[in-house]
N, CA, C, O and CB atoms as a CASP TS submission, in Angstrom:
PFRMAT TS
TARGET T0000
AUTHOR 0000-0000-0000
METHOD Language model
MODEL 1
PARENT N/A
ATOM      1  N   MET     1      31.366  41.255  31.052  1.00  0.00           N
ATOM      2  CA  MET     1      32.142  40.216  30.373  1.00  0.00           C
ATOM      3  C   MET     1      32.970  40.881  29.279  1.00  0.00           C
ATOM      4  O   MET     1      32.424  41.625  28.465  1.00  0.00           O
ATOM      5  CB  MET     1      31.209  39.099  29.776  1.00  0.00           C
ATOM      6  N   THR     2      34.247  40.633  29.244  1.00  0.00           N
ATOM      7  CA  THR     2      35.110  41.197  28.210  1.00  0.00           C
ATOM      8  C   THR     2      35.037  40.332  26.957  1.00  0.00           C
ATOM      9  O   THR     2      34.502  39.224  26.989  1.00  0.00           O
ATOM     10  CB  THR     2      36.571  41.310  28.712  1.00  0.00           C
ATOM     11  N   ALA     3      35.572  40.838  25.868  1.00  0.00           N
ATOM     12  CA  ALA     3      35.602  40.073  24.617  1.00  0.00           C
ATOM     13  C   ALA     3      36.369  38.770  24.803  1.00  0.00           C
ATOM     14  O   ALA     3      35.977  37.738  24.258  1.00  0.00           O
ATOM     15  CB  ALA     3      36.237  40.906  23.487  1.00  0.00           C
ATOM     16  N   ALA     4      37.449  38.806  25.562  1.00  0.00           N
ATOM     17  CA  ALA     4      38.236  37.585  25.811  1.00  0.00           C
ATOM     18  C   ALA     4      37.411  36.583  26.608  1.00  0.00           C
ATOM     19  O   ALA     4      37.434  35.389  26.312  1.00  0.00           O
ATOM     20  CB  ALA     4      39.550  37.919  26.569  1.00  0.00           C
ATOM     21  N   ASP     5      36.676  37.062  27.627  1.00  0.00           N
ATOM     22  CA  ASP     5      35.811  36.172  28.403  1.00  0.00           C
ATOM     23  C   ASP     5      34.729  35.573  27.527  1.00  0.00           C
ATOM     24  O   ASP     5      34.420  34.386  27.638  1.00  0.00           O
ATOM     25  CB  ASP     5      35.179  36.923  29.577  1.00  0.00           C
ATOM     26  N   ALA     6      34.152  36.388  26.655  1.00  0.00           N
ATOM     27  CA  ALA     6      33.074  35.915  25.781  1.00  0.00           C
ATOM     28  C   ALA     6      33.566  34.807  24.873  1.00  0.00           C
ATOM     29  O   ALA     6      32.832  33.859  24.594  1.00  0.00           O
ATOM     30  CB  ALA     6      32.510  37.066  24.943  1.00  0.00           C
ATOM     31  N   HIS     7      34.805  34.916  24.408  1.00  0.00           N
ATOM     32  CA  HIS     7      35.340  33.871  23.529  1.00  0.00           C
ATOM     33  C   HIS     7      35.554  32.574  24.301  1.00  0.00           C
ATOM     34  O   HIS     7      35.403  31.489  23.739  1.00  0.00           O
ATOM     35  CB  HIS     7      36.663  34.329  22.887  1.00  0.00           C
ATOM     36  N   GLU     8      35.901  32.671  25.564  1.00  0.00           N
ATOM     37  CA  GLU     8      36.162  31.495  26.377  1.00  0.00           C
ATOM     38  C   GLU     8      34.882  30.799  26.841  1.00  0.00           C
ATOM     39  O   GLU     8      34.856  29.578  26.988  1.00  0.00           O
ATOM     40  CB  GLU     8      36.991  31.881  27.572  1.00  0.00           C
ATOM     41  N   ALA     9      33.817  31.580  27.072  1.00  0.00           N
ATOM     42  CA  ALA     9      32.559  31.001  27.542  1.00  0.00           C
ATOM     43  C   ALA     9      31.873  30.345  26.354  1.00  0.00           C
ATOM     44  O   ALA     9      31.619  30.997  25.341  1.00  0.00           O
ATOM     45  CB  ALA     9      31.635  32.087  28.203  1.00  0.00           C
ATOM     46  N   HIS    10      31.573  29.055  26.475  1.00  0.00           N
ATOM     47  CA  HIS    10      30.946  28.378  25.345  1.00  0.00           C
ATOM     48  C   HIS    10      30.118  27.182  25.790  1.00  0.00           C
ATOM     49  O   HIS    10      30.239  26.686  26.910  1.00  0.00           O
ATOM     50  CB  HIS    10      32.002  27.930  24.352  1.00  0.00           C
ATOM     51  N   HIS    11      29.284  26.749  24.881  1.00  0.00           N
ATOM     52  CA  HIS    11      28.497  25.537  25.053  1.00  0.00           C
ATOM     53  C   HIS    11      28.909  24.567  23.952  1.00  0.00           C
ATOM     54  O   HIS    11      29.205  24.992  22.836  1.00  0.00           O
ATOM     55  CB  HIS    11      26.953  25.836  25.010  1.00  0.00           C
ATOM     56  N   THR    12      28.932  23.293  24.247  1.00  0.00           N
ATOM     57  CA  THR    12      29.333  22.320  23.236  1.00  0.00           C
ATOM     58  C   THR    12      28.175  22.020  22.291  1.00  0.00           C
ATOM     59  O   THR    12      27.008  22.228  22.626  1.00  0.00           O
ATOM     60  CB  THR    12      29.828  21.026  23.899  1.00  0.00           C
ATOM     61  N   THR    13      28.519  21.529  21.113  1.00  0.00           N
ATOM     62  CA  THR    13      27.491  21.138  20.158  1.00  0.00           C
ATOM     63  C   THR    13      26.756  19.894  20.637  1.00  0.00           C
ATOM     64  O   THR    13      25.681  19.579  20.126  1.00  0.00           O
ATOM     65  CB  THR    13      28.105  20.893  18.780  1.00  0.00           C
ATOM     66  N   GLN    14      27.327  19.174  21.620  1.00  0.00           N
ATOM     67  CA  GLN    14      26.646  18.010  22.187  1.00  0.00           C
ATOM     68  C   GLN    14      25.484  18.424  23.077  1.00  0.00           C
ATOM     69  O   GLN    14      24.519  17.674  23.229  1.00  0.00           O
ATOM     70  CB  GLN    14      27.628  17.155  22.980  1.00  0.00           C
ATOM     71  N   GLU    15      25.571  19.639  23.679  1.00  0.00           N
ATOM     72  CA  GLU    15      24.500  20.137  24.534  1.00  0.00           C
ATOM     73  C   GLU    15      23.271  20.506  23.713  1.00  0.00           C
ATOM     74  O   GLU    15      22.146  20.240  24.136  1.00  0.00           O
ATOM     75  CB  GLU    15      24.978  21.344  25.336  1.00  0.00           C
ATOM     76  N   HIS    16      23.471  21.114  22.546  1.00  0.00           N
ATOM     77  CA  HIS    16      22.382  21.557  21.680  1.00  0.00           C
ATOM     78  C   HIS    16      22.937  21.812  20.294  1.00  0.00           C
ATOM     79  O   HIS    16      24.023  22.373  20.153  1.00  0.00           O
ATOM     80  CB  HIS    16      21.693  22.830  22.242  1.00  0.00           C
ATOM     81  N   GLN    17      22.209  21.409  19.277  1.00  0.00           N
ATOM     82  CA  GLN    17      22.617  21.669  17.900  1.00  0.00           C
ATOM     83  C   GLN    17      21.785  22.813  17.345  1.00  0.00           C
ATOM     84  O   GLN    17      20.599  22.633  17.067  1.00  0.00           O
ATOM     85  CB  GLN    17      22.466  20.398  17.020  1.00  0.00           C
ATOM     86  N   HIS    18      22.393  24.001  17.176  1.00  0.00           N
ATOM     87  CA  HIS    18      21.701  25.104  16.528  1.00  0.00           C
ATOM     88  C   HIS    18      21.658  24.834  15.039  1.00  0.00           C
ATOM     89  O   HIS    18      22.586  24.254  14.475  1.00  0.00           O
ATOM     90  CB  HIS    18      22.392  26.460  16.829  1.00  0.00           C
ATOM     91  N   GLY    19      20.590  25.250  14.415  1.00  0.00           N
ATOM     92  CA  GLY    19      20.441  25.102  12.978  1.00  0.00           C
ATOM     93  C   GLY    19      18.994  25.313  12.599  1.00  0.00           C
ATOM     94  O   GLY    19      18.157  25.628  13.445  1.00  0.00           O
ATOM     95  N   GLU    20      18.705  25.140  11.329  1.00  0.00           N
ATOM     96  CA  GLU    20      17.355  25.331  10.827  1.00  0.00           C
ATOM     97  C   GLU    20      16.367  24.471  11.621  1.00  0.00           C
ATOM     98  O   GLU    20      16.533  23.258  11.741  1.00  0.00           O
ATOM     99  CB  GLU    20      17.285  24.991   9.327  1.00  0.00           C
ATOM    100  N   GLY    21      15.351  25.120  12.151  1.00  0.00           N
ATOM    101  CA  GLY    21      14.327  24.395  12.897  1.00  0.00           C
ATOM    102  C   GLY    21      14.668  24.106  14.349  1.00  0.00           C
ATOM    103  O   GLY    21      13.941  23.362  15.007  1.00  0.00           O
ATOM    104  N   CYS    22      15.762  24.676  14.875  1.00  0.00           N
ATOM    105  CA  CYS    22      16.149  24.382  16.259  1.00  0.00           C
ATOM    106  C   CYS    22      15.303  25.155  17.271  1.00  0.00           C
ATOM    107  O   CYS    22      15.340  24.865  18.467  1.00  0.00           O
ATOM    108  CB  CYS    22      17.624  24.707  16.469  1.00  0.00           C
ATOM    109  N   GLY    23      14.539  26.144  16.788  1.00  0.00           N
ATOM    110  CA  GLY    23      13.678  26.898  17.681  1.00  0.00           C
ATOM    111  C   GLY    23      14.255  28.202  18.172  1.00  0.00           C
ATOM    112  O   GLY    23      13.592  28.919  18.922  1.00  0.00           O
ATOM    113  N   HIS    24      15.477  28.537  17.772  1.00  0.00           N
ATOM    114  CA  HIS    24      16.099  29.790  18.193  1.00  0.00           C
ATOM    115  C   HIS    24      16.150  30.769  17.030  1.00  0.00           C
ATOM    116  O   HIS    24      16.403  30.383  15.888  1.00  0.00           O
ATOM    117  CB  HIS    24      17.514  29.539  18.745  1.00  0.00           C
ATOM    118  N   GLU    25      15.906  32.052  17.336  1.00  0.00           N
ATOM    119  CA  GLU    25      15.959  33.101  16.330  1.00  0.00           C
ATOM    120  C   GLU    25      17.395  33.274  15.840  1.00  0.00           C
ATOM    121  O   GLU    25      18.339  33.178  16.624  1.00  0.00           O
ATOM    122  CB  GLU    25      15.412  34.430  16.896  1.00  0.00           C
ATOM    123  N   THR    26      17.558  33.529  14.540  1.00  0.00           N
ATOM    124  CA  THR    26      18.888  33.727  13.961  1.00  0.00           C
ATOM    125  C   THR    26      19.140  35.206  13.693  1.00  0.00           C
ATOM    126  O   THR    26      18.214  35.967  13.415  1.00  0.00           O
ATOM    127  CB  THR    26      19.039  32.918  12.661  1.00  0.00           C
ATOM    128  N   VAL    27      20.413  35.599  13.781  1.00  0.00           N
ATOM    129  CA  VAL    27      20.847  36.960  13.498  1.00  0.00           C
ATOM    130  C   VAL    27      22.111  36.869  12.658  1.00  0.00           C
ATOM    131  O   VAL    27      23.100  36.280  13.093  1.00  0.00           O
ATOM    132  CB  VAL    27      21.090  37.778  14.816  1.00  0.00           C
ATOM    133  N   GLN    28      22.091  37.450  11.451  1.00  0.00           N
ATOM    134  CA  GLN    28      23.295  37.477  10.620  1.00  0.00           C
ATOM    135  C   GLN    28      24.337  38.348  11.303  1.00  0.00           C
ATOM    136  O   GLN    28      24.030  39.469  11.706  1.00  0.00           O
ATOM    137  CB  GLN    28      22.982  38.005   9.183  1.00  0.00           C
ATOM    138  N   HIS    29      25.566  37.855  11.442  1.00  0.00           N
ATOM    139  CA  HIS    29      26.639  38.571  12.131  1.00  0.00           C
ATOM    140  C   HIS    29      27.893  38.465  11.275  1.00  0.00           C
ATOM    141  O   HIS    29      28.716  37.570  11.470  1.00  0.00           O
ATOM    142  CB  HIS    29      26.886  37.996  13.574  1.00  0.00           C
ATOM    143  N   GLY    30      28.031  39.381  10.329  1.00  0.00           N
ATOM    144  CA  GLY    30      29.187  39.343   9.426  1.00  0.00           C
ATOM    145  C   GLY    30      29.123  38.116   8.538  1.00  0.00           C
ATOM    146  O   GLY    30      28.183  37.953   7.760  1.00  0.00           O
ATOM    147  N   ASP    31      30.127  37.247   8.652  1.00  0.00           N
ATOM    148  CA  ASP    31      30.218  36.069   7.786  1.00  0.00           C
ATOM    149  C   ASP    31      29.600  34.813   8.404  1.00  0.00           C
ATOM    150  O   ASP    31      29.785  33.715   7.879  1.00  0.00           O
ATOM    151  CB  ASP    31      31.663  35.799   7.451  1.00  0.00           C
ATOM    152  N   HIS    32      28.861  34.965   9.521  1.00  0.00           N
ATOM    153  CA  HIS    32      28.251  33.801  10.158  1.00  0.00           C
ATOM    154  C   HIS    32      26.892  34.177  10.766  1.00  0.00           C
ATOM    155  O   HIS    32      26.498  35.343  10.755  1.00  0.00           O
ATOM    156  CB  HIS    32      29.190  33.224  11.246  1.00  0.00           C
ATOM    157  N   VAL    33      26.205  33.202  11.278  1.00  0.00           N
ATOM    158  CA  VAL    33      24.896  33.403  11.897  1.00  0.00           C
ATOM    159  C   VAL    33      25.023  33.164  13.393  1.00  0.00           C
ATOM    160  O   VAL    33      25.611  32.172  13.826  1.00  0.00           O
ATOM    161  CB  VAL    33      23.823  32.458  11.271  1.00  0.00           C
ATOM    162  N   ASP    34      24.466  34.082  14.183  1.00  0.00           N
ATOM    163  CA  ASP    34      24.347  33.886  15.622  1.00  0.00           C
ATOM    164  C   ASP    34      22.946  33.375  15.914  1.00  0.00           C
ATOM    165  O   ASP    34      22.008  33.648  15.165  1.00  0.00           O
ATOM    166  CB  ASP    34      24.642  35.207  16.406  1.00  0.00           C
ATOM    167  N   TYR    35      22.809  32.638  17.002  1.00  0.00           N
ATOM    168  CA  TYR    35      21.518  32.127  17.448  1.00  0.00           C
ATOM    169  C   TYR    35      21.203  32.730  18.810  1.00  0.00           C
ATOM    170  O   TYR    35      21.999  32.611  19.742  1.00  0.00           O
ATOM    171  CB  TYR    35      21.516  30.569  17.512  1.00  0.00           C
ATOM    172  N   LEU    36      20.033  33.383  18.931  1.00  0.00           N
ATOM    173  CA  LEU    36      19.615  33.951  20.209  1.00  0.00           C
ATOM    174  C   LEU    36      19.190  32.811  21.115  1.00  0.00           C
ATOM    175  O   LEU    36      18.316  32.016  20.766  1.00  0.00           O
ATOM    176  CB  LEU    36      18.458  34.986  20.025  1.00  0.00           C
ATOM    177  N   HIS    37      19.822  32.737  22.293  1.00  0.00           N
ATOM    178  CA  HIS    37      19.620  31.604  23.207  1.00  0.00           C
ATOM    179  C   HIS    37      19.681  32.121  24.637  1.00  0.00           C
ATOM    180  O   HIS    37      20.731  32.578  25.089  1.00  0.00           O
ATOM    181  CB  HIS    37      20.690  30.480  22.973  1.00  0.00           C
ATOM    182  N   ASP    38      18.572  32.053  25.343  1.00  0.00           N
ATOM    183  CA  ASP    38      18.516  32.458  26.752  1.00  0.00           C
ATOM    184  C   ASP    38      19.080  33.857  26.993  1.00  0.00           C
ATOM    185  O   ASP    38      19.816  34.074  27.956  1.00  0.00           O
ATOM    186  CB  ASP    38      19.272  31.460  27.600  1.00  0.00           C
ATOM    187  N   GLY    39      18.738  34.809  26.118  1.00  0.00           N
ATOM    188  CA  GLY    39      19.135  36.194  26.302  1.00  0.00           C
ATOM    189  C   GLY    39      20.518  36.554  25.798  1.00  0.00           C
ATOM    190  O   GLY    39      20.965  37.683  26.002  1.00  0.00           O
ATOM    191  N   HIS    40      21.207  35.634  25.149  1.00  0.00           N
ATOM    192  CA  HIS    40      22.516  35.946  24.573  1.00  0.00           C
ATOM    193  C   HIS    40      22.640  35.248  23.228  1.00  0.00           C
ATOM    194  O   HIS    40      21.774  34.464  22.839  1.00  0.00           O
ATOM    195  CB  HIS    40      23.671  35.517  25.527  1.00  0.00           C
ATOM    196  N   LYS    41      23.716  35.538  22.529  1.00  0.00           N
ATOM    197  CA  LYS    41      23.921  34.985  21.190  1.00  0.00           C
ATOM    198  C   LYS    41      24.996  33.916  21.207  1.00  0.00           C
ATOM    199  O   LYS    41      26.029  34.062  21.860  1.00  0.00           O
ATOM    200  CB  LYS    41      24.296  36.089  20.202  1.00  0.00           C
ATOM    201  N   HIS    42      24.739  32.847  20.485  1.00  0.00           N
ATOM    202  CA  HIS    42      25.716  31.776  20.284  1.00  0.00           C
ATOM    203  C   HIS    42      26.173  31.801  18.834  1.00  0.00           C
ATOM    204  O   HIS    42      25.377  32.050  17.928  1.00  0.00           O
ATOM    205  CB  HIS    42      25.114  30.382  20.654  1.00  0.00           C
ATOM    206  N   ALA    43      27.449  31.544  18.620  1.00  0.00           N
ATOM    207  CA  ALA    43      28.009  31.448  17.273  1.00  0.00           C
ATOM    208  C   ALA    43      28.844  30.179  17.190  1.00  0.00           C
ATOM    209  O   ALA    43      29.702  29.939  18.040  1.00  0.00           O
ATOM    210  CB  ALA    43      28.866  32.710  16.921  1.00  0.00           C
ATOM    211  N   LEU    44      28.596  29.368  16.170  1.00  0.00           N
ATOM    212  CA  LEU    44      29.329  28.116  15.995  1.00  0.00           C
ATOM    213  C   LEU    44      30.813  28.400  15.806  1.00  0.00           C
ATOM    214  O   LEU    44      31.196  29.264  15.017  1.00  0.00           O
ATOM    215  CB  LEU    44      28.777  27.321  14.794  1.00  0.00           C
ATOM    216  N   HIS    45      31.652  27.655  16.548  1.00  0.00           N
ATOM    217  CA  HIS    45      33.103  27.797  16.458  1.00  0.00           C
ATOM    218  C   HIS    45      33.698  26.411  16.672  1.00  0.00           C
ATOM    219  O   HIS    45      33.970  26.008  17.803  1.00  0.00           O
ATOM    220  CB  HIS    45      33.661  28.840  17.514  1.00  0.00           C
ATOM    221  N   GLY    46      33.898  25.685  15.573  1.00  0.00           N
ATOM    222  CA  GLY    46      34.437  24.324  15.677  1.00  0.00           C
ATOM    223  C   GLY    46      33.418  23.390  16.302  1.00  0.00           C
ATOM    224  O   GLY    46      32.336  23.191  15.750  1.00  0.00           O
ATOM    225  N   ASP    47      33.759  22.810  17.462  1.00  0.00           N
ATOM    226  CA  ASP    47      32.866  21.851  18.095  1.00  0.00           C
ATOM    227  C   ASP    47      32.088  22.459  19.267  1.00  0.00           C
ATOM    228  O   ASP    47      31.533  21.739  20.098  1.00  0.00           O
ATOM    229  CB  ASP    47      33.658  20.655  18.571  1.00  0.00           C
ATOM    230  N   HIS    48      32.057  23.820  19.319  1.00  0.00           N
ATOM    231  CA  HIS    48      31.334  24.492  20.399  1.00  0.00           C
ATOM    232  C   HIS    48      30.758  25.811  19.894  1.00  0.00           C
ATOM    233  O   HIS    48      31.040  26.229  18.771  1.00  0.00           O
ATOM    234  CB  HIS    48      32.262  24.737  21.615  1.00  0.00           C
ATOM    235  N   TYR    49      29.962  26.453  20.716  1.00  0.00           N
ATOM    236  CA  TYR    49      29.391  27.753  20.402  1.00  0.00           C
ATOM    237  C   TYR    49      30.004  28.807  21.313  1.00  0.00           C
ATOM    238  O   TYR    49      29.992  28.663  22.535  1.00  0.00           O
ATOM    239  CB  TYR    49      27.853  27.732  20.547  1.00  0.00           C
ATOM    240  N   ASP    50      30.542  29.870  20.714  1.00  0.00           N
ATOM    241  CA  ASP    50      31.037  31.001  21.499  1.00  0.00           C
ATOM    242  C   ASP    50      29.865  31.887  21.885  1.00  0.00           C
ATOM    243  O   ASP    50      28.859  31.944  21.178  1.00  0.00           O
ATOM    244  CB  ASP    50      32.102  31.813  20.708  1.00  0.00           C
ATOM    245  N   GLU    51      29.999  32.572  23.004  1.00  0.00           N
ATOM    246  CA  GLU    51      29.038  33.581  23.435  1.00  0.00           C
ATOM    247  C   GLU    51      29.386  34.879  22.718  1.00  0.00           C
ATOM    248  O   GLU    51      30.544  35.297  22.717  1.00  0.00           O
ATOM    249  CB  GLU    51      29.050  33.767  24.999  1.00  0.00           C
ATOM    250  N   HIS    52      28.386  35.520  22.106  1.00  0.00           N
ATOM    251  CA  HIS    52      28.611  36.810  21.438  1.00  0.00           C
ATOM    252  C   HIS    52      27.778  37.868  22.101  1.00  0.00           C
ATOM    253  O   HIS    52      27.817  39.029  21.694  1.00  0.00           O
ATOM    254  CB  HIS    52      28.278  36.732  19.934  1.00  0.00           C
TER
END
């Protein structure tokens, strides 16, 4: 998966809300937090989560 593909692949916030107590491990990634989810990282981006 290229960086461009990773930015395009996403899950909506309606599918799952990451946050405190959501059950997913967090990883600080620069100025934001990624959430480990099913073997990959999600990062909040507007109304969806980008794959990192």
